[in-house]
N, C-alpha and C positions, 0 to 999 in steps of 0.2 A: 615562484611556482607557476608553471605553465598550465593554463586551464585546459588546453587540449590534451595534456598528458595525465590529468587526474580524472578519476571517475568517482562520483559520490557513492558512498556506501550506505548513507542514510540521508533522508530528505524530509523536509517539513510537509505539512498537510497540503499547502498550495501547490508545491512542486510535485508531490505524489499524485495529486489529482490531475495536474497538467501532463504528467508522464503517461497517464492512462486516457488522456484526451476526454476528461469529463469535468463537470462542475464540482466545486468543493462540496456542495450540498449532496450531490449524488455519491461522491466518494465517501463522505461521512455516513450516509445512509447504508452503504454497502459494508463499511467497517462495523457499524452498529448492529447490522443483521448477521455478522459473522462471515459474509461472503469474501471479505478482504481482511487481511491480518491487521491487528491493532498496532499502535505505536509502542516504541520503547521510550522510557523516560531517561533522558541524559541530562542530569543536572537541572531538572525542572523544564526541560525542553522536550516536546513530543516529536519523535522522529521515526519514520518508517524505513525499515531496512529495504534497500533496493532489491536485494536478493530474495526477500520474502515476497515482494510484489511480482518479481519475475517468475518465481516458483509457482505462483497461482496461475499465471498466464500460460506457462508451458505445460501445466498439468502435473508437475512434480509434487506439488503440495495438495493435489486434489484429494478430496475425501468422499468418494462416490457413495459410501454407505451412510453418510450423514445427510440428513434432509433438513432443509431450512426454507423458509418462505421469505421472499423479499416483497415488502409492502410497497405498492406503487401509488 
């Protein structure tokens, strides 16, 4: 399998945080607060769908009518 020809569809916590250029702690806080989607359980492994993360960043999954507070 050529790595340059494959694109991950789901990633672990560390990779998901790195994809968003943030610390794992900051990533987990945003997930816990509902600002980022939670993981899927795949055979006991937590994985974040890359498409879910991208949808948040592009605004496709934005929920402007929902309010939430992110504790800092």
